[in-house]
Every structure is written in structure tokens, then in C-alpha cells.
C-alpha positions in Angstrom: 0.0 -0.1 0.0 1.6 3.2 -1.2 1.6 6.4 0.7 2.9 9.9 0.2 5.6 11.3 2.5 5.5 14.9 1.9 5.0 16.4 -1.6 8.2 14.7 -3.1 8.3 11.1 -1.9 6.2 8.0 -2.3 6.7 5.0 0.2 5.7 1.7 -1.6 6.6 -1.2 0.6 7.7 -1.9 4.1 11.3 -3.1 4.5 11.4 -3.5 8.3 10.4 -2.2 11.6 12.4 -0.9 14.5 11.9 0.7 17.8 12.3 4.3 16.3 10.0 3.7 13.3 9.3 1.8 10.1 11.6 1.6 7.0 10.1 1.7 3.6 11.2 1.3 0.0 10.3 4.5 -1.6 10.6 6.8 -4.6 11.7 10.3 -5.0 12.5 12.7 -7.8 15.9 11.2 -8.2 14.9 7.5 -8.2 14.6 4.9 -5.4 15.2 5.8 -1.8 15.0 4.3 1.7 12.5 6.2 3.9 12.6 5.9 7.7 9.3 7.0 9.0 9.6 7.7 12.6 7.1 6.9 15.3 4.1 9.1 15.6 4.8 9.9 19.3 8.1 11.3 18.1 6.7 13.3 15.3 4.0 14.7 17.6 6.6 16.2 19.9 7.1 19.8 18.5 10.2 20.6 20.6 11.6 17.4 19.6 10.9 17.9 16.0 12.5 21.5 16.3 15.7 20.0 17.7 16.0 17.5 15.0 15.4 20.1 12.2 18.4 21.9 13.7 20.5 18.8 13.2 19.4 18.7 9.5 22.2 20.6 8.1 24.8 18.4 9.9 23.0 15.2 8.7 22.7 16.4 5.1 26.3 17.3 5.2 27.7 13.9 6.0 28.7 12.9 2.5 31.2 10.0 2.6 31.5 6.5 0.7 31.0 4.7 4.0 27.9 6.6 5.5 24.5 6.1 4.3 23.6 9.6 3.1 20.6 11.4 4.4 19.0 13.2 1.3 16.2 15.0 3.0 14.3 15.5 6.2 10.3 15.7 5.9 8.1 17.3 8.4 4.6 17.1 7.1 1.5 17.0 9.6 2.1 13.9 11.6 4.9 12.5 9.5 8.5 12.9 10.4 10.7 11.1 8.1 14.4 10.6 7.2 15.0 10.1 3.4 18.2 8.1 2.8 20.2 6.4 0.1 18.9 3.0 -0.7 21.7 0.3 -0.2 21.2 -2.8 -2.0 22.4 -5.6 0.3 22.2 -6.7 3.8 23.5 -5.6 7.2 26.2 -7.0 9.4 23.6 -8.5 11.9 22.0 -10.6 9.1 25.5 -12.0 8.0 26.5 -12.7 11.4 23.2 -14.7 12.1 23.9 -16.6 8.8 27.6 -17.3 9.2 27.9 -17.1 13.1 31.4 -15.4 12.9 33.5 -13.9 10.0 37.0 -14.5 9.0 39.3 -12.0 10.7 40.3 -10.5 7.2 36.5 -9.7 6.2 35.7 -8.6 9.8 38.7 -6.1 9.8 37.9 -4.7 6.4 34.3 -4.0 7.4 35.2 -2.3 10.6 37.9 -0.2 8.9 35.2 0.9 6.4 33.0 2.0 9.2 35.9 3.8 11.1 36.4 5.8 7.9 32.7 6.9 7.9 32.9 7.7 11.8 36.1 9.8 11.2 34.2 11.9 8.8 31.2 12.3 11.1 33.4 13.2 14.1 35.1 15.7 12.0 31.7 17.3 11.2 30.9 17.3 15.1 28.4 14.3 14.7 28.4 11.5 17.2 26.5 8.4 16.0 25.9 7.0 19.7 24.4 3.6 18.5 27.2 1.8 16.5 26.1 -1.9 16.1 25.8 -4.5 13.5 22.2 -3.6 12.8 23.3 -0.2 11.7 26.2 -1.4 9.3 24.9 -2.0 5.9 26.9 -4.1 3.3 26.5 -3.0 -0.2 26.3 -6.2 -2.3 26.7 -4.2 -5.5 29.9 -2.6 -4.5 33.3 -4.2 -5.5 34.6 -7.0 -3.2 37.4 -6.0 -0.7 39.8 -7.8 1.5 38.4 -11.2 2.5 35.5 -11.0 0.1 33.9 -8.3 2.3 31.4 -5.9 0.6 31.8 -2.2 1.2 30.4 -1.2 4.6 28.2 1.8 5.3 27.2 3.2 8.6 23.4 4.3 8.9 21.0 5.8 11.3 22.9 8.9 12.2 21.0 11.2 14.3 18.3 8.8 15.4 19.8 8.2 18.8 20.0 11.9 19.4 16.4 12.3 18.3 15.2 9.9 20.8 17.6 11.0 23.7 16.2 14.6 24.2 15.7 16.4 27.6 12.0 16.1 27.3 12.0 12.4 26.6 14.8 11.4 29.1 16.1 12.5 32.4 19.7 12.7 33.4 19.2 9.5 35.4 18.3 7.5 32.2 20.4 5.8 29.5 19.4 5.5 25.9 21.2 2.9 23.9 21.9 -0.9 23.2 23.3 -2.3 26.3 25.9 -4.6 24.6 27.6 -1.7 22.9 27.4 1.0 25.6 30.8 2.6 26.7 31.4 2.8 30.4 31.3 6.5 30.5 27.7 6.4 29.2 26.7 3.8 32.0 28.3 6.1 34.5 26.1 9.1 33.3 28.7 11.1 31.5 27.7 12.9 28.1 28.5 10.9 25.0 31.6 12.1 23.0 33.3 10.7 19.9 35.1 8.0 22.0 31.8 6.2 22.8 31.6 5.4 19.0 35.0 3.8 19.0 34.2 1.6 22.0 31.0 0.5 20.4 32.9 -0.3 17.1 35.6 -2.2 18.9 32.7 -4.2 20.5 31.4 -4.9 17.0 34.7 -6.0 15.7 35.1 -8.5 18.7 31.5 -9.7 17.8 32.3 -10.3 14.3 35.4 -12.3 15.1 33.9 -14.3 18.0 30.2 -14.5 17.3 29.3 -12.7 20.7 29.9 -9.5 22.5 32.6 -9.2 25.2 30.2 -8.1 27.9 26.9 -9.2 26.8 24.5 -11.9 28.0 21.8 -12.0 30.8 19.9 -9.1 32.3 20.8 -5.6 30.9 21.6 -4.3 34.3 24.3 -6.9 34.7 25.6 -6.0 31.1 25.9 -2.3 32.1 28.0 -3.2 35.1 30.3 -5.4 33.2 31.2 -2.6 30.9 32.4 -0.7 33.9 34.0 -3.3 36.0 35.3 -6.3 33.9 38.3 -6.7 31.7 37.7 -8.3 28.2 38.3 -11.9 27.7 41.0 -12.7 25.3 40.2 -14.2 21.8 42.5 -17.0 21.0 44.0 -17.4 17.4 44.4 -13.7 16.3 47.8 -11.8 16.1 48.7 -10.0 19.2 48.8 -6.6 17.4 45.1 -6.8 16.4 44.1 -8.1 19.9 46.1 -5.1 21.5 44.3 -2.8 19.0 40.8 -4.1 20.4 41.9 -3.9 24.0 43.0 -0.3 23.4 39.7 0.7 21.8 37.8 -1.1 24.7 39.8 0.8 27.3 37.5 2.1 30.2 39.0 5.6 30.0 37.8 7.5 26.8 41.1 9.2 26.4 43.0 6.0 25.9 41.0 4.9 22.9 42.2 5.7 19.4 40.4 8.2 17.2 38.4 6.9 14.3 41.0 7.9 11.6 43.7 6.1 13.7 41.6 3.1 14.1 40.9 2.7 10.4 44.7 3.1 9.5 45.8 0.7 11.9 43.3 -1.9 10.7 44.3 -1.6 7.3 47.8 -2.1 8.2 47.1 -5.3 9.8 45.1 -6.8 6.8 48.2 -8.5 5.2 48.9 -10.1 8.4 45.4 -11.9 8.8 45.0 -12.5 5.0 43.4 -16.1 4.4 42.9 -16.8 8.2 39.7 -18.9 8.8 37.0 -17.9 11.2 38.0 -18.3 14.9 37.3 -21.5 16.8 36.0 -20.1 20.1 33.6 -21.4 22.6 30.4 -19.4 22.6 28.9 -18.3 26.0 25.2 -19.0 27.0 24.1 -15.6 25.9 20.5 -16.3 26.6 21.0 -17.5 30.2 19.7 -15.4 33.0 22.1 -14.0 35.5 22.5 -15.9 38.8 19.4 -15.0 40.8 21.3 -15.2 44.0 23.9 -12.7 42.9 21.6 -10.3 40.7 18.4 -8.9 41.8 16.4 -6.9 39.3 16.8 -3.2 39.8 15.7 -2.4 36.3 12.0 -3.4 36.2 11.3 -1.4 33.1 13.9 -3.0 31.0 12.7 -5.9 28.9 15.0 -9.0 29.0 14.0 -10.4 25.7 16.7 -12.2 23.6 18.4 -10.8 20.7 16.2 -10.5 17.5 16.5 -9.8 13.9 17.9 -6.7 12.2 16.2 -4.1 10.5 17.6 -3.7 7.0 17.2 -0.6 4.8 17.4 -2.8 1.6 14.8 -4.1 -0.8 14.1 -7.8 -0.5 15.1 -8.3 3.0 12.8 -10.4 5.0 10.3 -8.6 7.0 10.7 -9.0 10.8 8.0 -7.3 12.9 9.8 -8.5 16.2 13.1 -6.7 15.8 15.5 -6.3 18.7 14.9 -2.6 20.1 17.4 -0.1 18.9 17.1 2.0 21.9 16.5 0.6 25.4 15.8 3.1 28.2 17.8 2.1 31.4 18.2 3.7 34.8 21.8 4.9 35.3 23.3 2.6 38.0 24.6 4.2 41.2 28.1 3.9 42.4 27.2 1.3 45.0 25.5 -0.8 42.3 28.4 -0.6 39.9 30.8 -1.6 42.7 28.3 -4.4 43.7 25.5 -3.1 45.8 21.9 -4.1 45.1 23.1 -6.0 42.0 25.1 -8.3 44.2 28.7 -8.6 45.4 31.4 -7.0 43.3 33.1 -9.6 41.1 36.7 -9.8 40.0 37.3 -9.9 36.3 36.2 -13.4 34.9 39.5 -15.4 34.0 39.5 -16.7 30.4 37.6 -19.9 30.2 35.7 -19.4 33.5 31.9 -19.8 32.9 29.7 -16.7 32.8 27.1 -16.2 35.6 23.8 -17.7 34.3 25.4 -19.8 31.6 24.6 -23.6 31.4 28.2 -24.3 32.6 27.7 -21.9 35.6 24.3 -23.4 36.5 26.0 -27.1 36.2 28.8 -26.0 38.5 26.3 -24.6 41.1 24.4 -27.9 41.0 27.7 -29.9 41.6 28.7 -27.6 44.5 25.3 -28.0 46.1 25.4 -31.8 45.8 28.9 -31.8 47.3 27.8 -29.8 50.2 24.6 -31.9 50.9 26.7 -35.2 50.6 29.4 -33.7 53.0 26.6 -32.7 55.4 25.0 -36.2 55.2 28.3 -37.9 55.9 29.0 -35.7 58.8 25.4 -36.3 60.3 25.8 -40.1 60.1 29.2 -39.8 61.7 27.7 -37.7 64.5 24.8 -40.2 65.0 27.1 -43.1 65.0 29.5 -41.6 67.7 26.3 -40.4 69.7 25.0 -44.0 69.8 28.5 -45.3 70.8 28.8 -42.8 73.7 25.4 -43.6 74.8 26.4 -47.3 75.6 28.2 -48.0 78.8 30.8 -50.5 77.6 31.8 -51.7 81.2 28.6 -52.6 82.5 26.7 -53.2 79.2 24.0 -50.9 80.3 22.5 -48.0 78.5 22.9 -44.6 79.8 19.9 -43.0 81.4 17.4 -41.5 78.7 18.1 -37.8 78.0 15.2 -35.3 78.4 14.2 -34.4 74.9 11.2 -32.4 75.7 12.9 -28.9 75.4 15.9 -30.0 73.1 16.2 -28.4 69.6 15.4 -30.3 66.6 18.2 -31.5 64.4 18.1 -30.0 61.0 20.0 -32.0 58.3 
């Protein structure tokens, strides 16, 4: 069912739905376009619309081969829409879902492209704030690069800033996708360019390993891991690449590379990893809930649904009406919670190979420990009963000791 978007564009077919709105295949004066029609509640907020219009110049000025260009911003009645270049291909999330993990050469080539796009955005004073595989499009009509990777483009600039405005959120709330949030955002600091570098390094880790370094379980626990835990090493990649990932996942924003530096360093490493197969690493139980004894739920408004499909901005992509939320609203944890307050006791960094709380291995270990405790207690109780019976028998006279008064004695609890 076609619908007009303003006076210049027509939306023909829904390509996908996300938490911010619906993506349509559309037509404009210059040919096919992708139209992101934002939610009605966003379009109805006049102050929010005004703030977004102020960003129009910056968004339209982002002209780079690795950024999905914004052609127009339409404000028409109840419609608020971003008109963008149509990329014919898929996104990094869909490719990950299909292949589980990528060969290092392809993963590094994709992330280097995105870093180039971020460098241009940061130079223009624009911070993306929601870098993740769903927002990385792979142009299937572009030339193949290292490792057979298609050119990668970053999309959805401005959407996170659109949703995260003073009227919609308070200083005590976080807007973002938990797995990719930099520690400074979790601690309530304003997002700078370094948050995009942290998120992009998380994406690189995920492309290589098939899972994010701090993800899994309840969003509140994910937030705290970003602040308190160190990243678990990935076996099988050159140390130069690993050290680069570690630097960009540094807790201190100033320790991370800039986008242009990250791109250059990654491209320098491409010959070193040429031809390497995908890594063979154990995938944690990302769907497992956190240990209930260690983590209470201080974030009752946060959904704990598992990861879901992507929202492609491309024609022919499968429609998925139950996509993973692009932006999740979370309360900023207090210092005591980040240090191990209501969320549970503070944890030391998890050693490599140790089971993640809530994973199948972790739950099995807990069951084995409980069985061992119960077995030890049963043996101790049996020994105590045997010793008690031996003491109750007078071995010299062969007579039993006088019976004890058990009326007021405490019951024995095994």
C-alpha cells in the first residue's frame, strides 16, 4: 500500500520495523530511496521535531562513501521521516546470523570502512551513539574488498540523538543498546566521539567471536560489566590485532584511538591476517539469565527479551516485525550498584575460560557444588549419629545410659 511522504516522496513497501519507526522502500525525484518514517509519538513532539530540524544541516552534510547519506528530512503533519540512500544488500547482523562469525580479514575490512565513516562524522561534530551490526549495511553491488567483504556503510545517524532529548529522558536514564554502551555512558557522562570507538571495537570483537565481550543476561548486569570487567582474550588472532581491540575497549575514553587512527591501523593489519579462517572459540550461553542469588532486578522497566533480527534498509530483505529494540531506556546505576551493591557482590574480572554467571556451565557448577555440600553434610550427620550411639552405650556394664530429656531439646536439622 503506497503512501505519500511530503510532496516529493512515495513509500511503496515496508522493508522493516524498528523501535524508532518503520523503514520503507520509496521513490523520489531522483529515483529509489529508503524512507525511515519515525514513530507518531516522536513526530507529535514539536520541541523534539524542532531540535531534530536543527540537526538537518549536519546530517545532510555527511557525504562519505562509508556513510548512508541522508537526502532529506520531511516534516509534514504527523509524518517525520528521514529520506536516505537506498543500499542494495544486507546488514552485518544478518550476515552474523547466517555465518555465526566472520573470517578475521573480512571482519577487519568491514570495521575499517565504518571507522572511515565515523572519522568523517566526528570531523563534522556528529556522534553516532548507536554503532552496532544492525546499523552497518553491506553494499552487495559494490566491489569486493579484503576477505571478500562488501563495502560497509554506517546508517541511522541522528536517530539516537532524536530519541535522547531532555523532554524524553532524564539525566538518570540511559538510551542505547546495552551490549555496545561505553562505560562513561553507563556512569552518566555525556557521549563524546570516543563512545563510537568503544562500540565499534565491540562490533569487531563480535564479528570475530560471534558474541559481544560483555553481553548476556540481564541488561543491568551487562551495564556493570562494561564498567568493572576486563575483556576476555580471543585465541588465534595476532597480538597486534588483539592489542588494538583492547586499546579501543579501554575504560578511559582518552585511552582509545580516534576513528581515523583506528581505520589506518586496521588496514595495516590486513596482510597479517589474510587467509585466516574464522576463529574457533567457545560461545557463552548468551541467553542464560544471571545468577538470581547474585543479581536482583533493579531495572524492572527494561525488557529482558533475547536478541532478535535486524532492520535492513534494503529491498528484498525478510520482514521481521519483532526486531530487537534499537534503543533501550535504562536507569543509570548508582556507584554502589556498579561496585556491587543491590546488584550483588562485586566480582573480580572473569578469568579466560571461566563460566559466565547464568550460563549452562555456571548452573551445572552450582548444582555440583550444592550436591557436594549436601553429601558432606550427610556424611557428617551419619558420623555424628554413630558417635552419639557409641557414647550412649556403657561399655563396662553393658547398660544403656539414662535417657535424656528431649522435651525441650532443639530439633536436628540436616
